[in-house]
C-alpha distance (Angstrom), angle and dihedral (degrees) to the residues before:
residue distance angle dihedral
X1 . . .
X2 3.73 . .
X3 3.77 120.2 .
X4 3.75 115.1 -126.1
X5 3.72 116.2 -142.6
X6 3.78 120.0 -147.6
X7 3.77 114.1 -106.5
X8 3.82 116.0 -94.9
X9 3.74 116.2 -103.3
X10 3.78 116.5 -102.1
X11 3.77 114.6 -86.4
X12 3.80 120.6 -119.9
X13 3.79 116.0 -131.7
X14 3.80 113.4 -106.1
X15 3.78 87.5 -132.0
X16 3.79 94.1 67.3
X17 3.81 94.0 87.7
X18 3.85 95.8 50.9
X19 3.81 90.3 47.5
X20 3.81 91.7 51.5
X21 3.80 91.2 47.4
X22 3.79 90.1 50.0
X23 3.81 90.7 48.5
X24 3.76 93.4 52.0
X25 3.82 89.5 43.3
X26 3.79 91.7 53.8
X27 3.77 90.6 47.3
X28 3.83 91.3 52.7
X29 3.82 89.3 44.0
X30 3.79 90.1 55.7
X31 3.79 93.7 46.3
X32 3.81 92.9 44.5
X33 3.81 103.1 41.7
X34 3.80 111.9 14.5
X35 3.79 110.8 32.4
X36 3.78 122.4 94.5
X37 3.76 94.2 -164.8
X38 3.84 107.7 130.8
X39 3.82 90.7 -147.5
X40 3.79 91.0 60.6
X41 3.82 93.1 50.4
X42 3.82 87.1 78.1
X43 3.80 88.3 64.2
X44 3.76 98.7 35.9
X45 3.81 99.1 113.9
X46 3.78 92.2 46.4
X47 3.81 91.3 50.8
X48 3.77 93.4 46.9
X49 3.82 91.7 52.4
X50 3.78 93.3 41.9
X51 3.78 92.2 50.9
X52 3.77 91.9 53.1
X53 3.80 93.0 47.1
X54 3.83 96.2 43.7
X55 3.80 96.3 44.1
X56 3.82 91.9 47.5
X57 3.82 90.5 47.2
X58 3.82 91.0 48.4
X59 3.78 92.8 52.2
X60 3.80 93.4 46.4
X61 3.76 92.8 47.0
X62 3.82 91.7 47.6
X63 3.83 91.0 52.9
X64 3.84 91.2 46.2
X65 3.81 92.0 48.3
X66 3.83 91.6 47.8
X67 3.80 91.9 50.3
X68 3.78 90.5 49.3
X69 3.82 91.9 49.2
X70 3.85 91.2 50.3
X71 3.85 91.2 47.6
X72 3.85 90.4 50.7
X73 3.82 91.4 47.9
X74 3.80 90.4 49.3
X75 3.78 91.3 49.3
X76 3.81 91.2 49.2
X77 3.80 92.3 48.9
X78 3.80 94.9 43.9
X79 3.82 96.6 40.6
X80 3.82 102.8 72.8
X81 3.80 94.7 39.2
X82 3.85 92.4 54.7
X83 3.84 91.7 67.9
């Protein structure tokens, strides 16, 4: 008898984290720079700094993830033909 293995769980895209970072960064950007809500003015400096950090982090992580994906694709494409 052959043993059946359970199916592997679905894989999460590596781009989920940069997208979440960008979403939070845009939210902080709106609250820090664009909103006129007096309640948010208490947190304006925090939101301005957080938006800069989160958006920069999102861009850098997106670039790093894209480079890693391209390197993995190149390794997959070059691997079988090398033998």
